[in-house]
C-alpha positions as CSV (number, residue, x, y, z in Angstrom):
1,X,-30.1,15.8,-13.2
2,X,-30.0,12.0,-12.7
3,X,-26.3,12.1,-11.7
4,X,-27.0,15.0,-9.3
5,X,-29.8,13.1,-7.7
6,X,-27.6,10.0,-7.2
7,X,-24.8,12.0,-5.6
8,X,-25.3,10.8,-2.0
9,X,-25.6,7.2,-3.3
10,X,-22.5,7.5,-5.5
11,X,-20.3,8.7,-2.7
12,X,-21.3,5.5,-0.7
13,X,-20.4,3.1,-3.6
14,X,-17.5,0.7,-3.5
15,X,-14.5,1.6,-5.5
16,X,-15.3,-1.1,-8.0
17,X,-18.9,0.1,-8.4
18,X,-17.8,3.7,-8.7
19,X,-15.2,2.8,-11.3
20,X,-17.8,0.9,-13.4
21,X,-20.3,3.8,-13.1
22,X,-17.6,6.4,-14.0
23,X,-16.3,4.4,-17.0
24,X,-19.9,3.9,-18.3
25,X,-20.7,7.5,-17.9
26,X,-17.5,8.7,-19.6
27,X,-18.1,6.3,-22.5
28,X,-21.7,7.7,-22.8
29,X,-20.4,11.3,-22.7
30,X,-17.7,10.6,-25.3
31,X,-20.2,8.9,-27.6
32,X,-22.7,11.6,-27.2
33,X,-20.1,14.3,-27.8
34,X,-19.3,12.7,-31.2
35,X,-23.0,13.1,-32.1
36,X,-23.9,16.4,-30.5
37,X,-20.6,18.2,-30.0
38,X,-18.7,18.8,-26.8
39,X,-20.7,21.9,-25.7
40,X,-23.9,19.9,-25.2
41,X,-22.2,17.5,-22.8
42,X,-20.3,20.0,-20.7
43,X,-22.8,20.0,-17.8
44,X,-22.9,16.2,-17.6
45,X,-19.0,16.0,-17.7
46,X,-18.9,18.7,-15.0
47,X,-21.3,16.8,-12.8
48,X,-19.4,13.6,-13.3
49,X,-16.1,15.2,-12.3
50,X,-17.8,16.8,-9.2
51,X,-19.1,13.4,-8.1
52,X,-15.7,11.8,-8.7
53,X,-14.1,14.4,-6.5
54,X,-16.7,13.8,-3.8
55,X,-16.2,10.0,-4.0
56,X,-12.4,10.3,-3.7
57,X,-12.8,12.7,-0.8
58,X,-15.2,10.3,1.0
59,X,-13.0,7.3,0.2
60,X,-9.9,9.2,1.5
61,X,-11.7,10.3,4.7
62,X,-12.9,6.8,5.4
63,X,-9.5,5.3,4.8
64,X,-7.9,7.9,7.1
65,X,-10.4,6.9,9.8
66,X,-9.6,3.3,9.4
67,X,-5.9,3.9,9.5
68,X,-6.2,6.1,12.6
69,X,-8.1,3.3,14.3
70,X,-5.4,0.8,13.4
71,X,-2.6,3.0,14.5
72,X,-4.3,3.7,17.8
73,X,-4.6,0.0,18.5
74,X,-1.1,-0.9,17.4
75,X,1.4,-2.2,20.0
76,X,5.0,-1.4,19.4
77,X,8.0,-3.0,21.1
78,X,11.7,-2.2,21.0
79,X,13.9,-4.7,19.2
80,X,17.6,-5.0,18.3
81,X,18.3,-3.8,14.8
82,X,21.5,-4.7,12.8
83,X,24.0,-1.8,12.6
84,X,23.8,-1.6,8.8
85,X,20.0,-1.1,9.0
86,X,20.3,1.5,11.7
87,X,22.9,3.3,9.6
88,X,20.5,3.4,6.6
89,X,17.8,4.8,8.9
90,X,20.2,7.4,10.3
91,X,21.1,8.4,6.7
92,X,17.4,8.8,5.7
93,X,16.5,11.1,8.6
94,X,19.6,13.3,8.1
95,X,19.1,16.4,5.9
96,X,19.9,15.6,2.3
97,X,19.8,11.9,3.2
98,X,17.6,10.7,0.4
99,X,20.4,10.5,-2.2
100,X,22.9,9.1,0.3
101,X,20.2,6.6,1.4
102,X,20.1,5.1,-2.0
103,X,23.9,4.7,-1.9
104,X,23.8,3.1,1.5
105,X,21.1,0.7,0.3
106,X,23.1,-0.2,-2.7
107,X,26.2,-0.8,-0.5
108,X,24.3,-3.1,1.7
109,X,22.9,-5.0,-1.3
110,X,26.4,-5.4,-2.7
111,X,27.7,-6.6,0.7
112,X,25.0,-9.2,0.9
């Protein structure tokens, strides 16, 4: 019940704090399972995984928001690109280009 009560607070933790809480709880569950058996700790493990999922979703949502804000305020300008770099980009965006892209990159590395 304690983990369920802390759910809102847990989602707001920093990554470092959440990792420490998660590791400590997993260690507690593992030790307790040795003493009591895995069936006794199933509810705690399930609650922990549920909170981990909520934390990761909240972290992802927050990071997406920050990224969107950064991208909205970015200023792009056109520049000249060396032909070999443009050829690699063209290869990447062409269908089936991933394998040939590696070859193009290797060819440029050898030429340099």
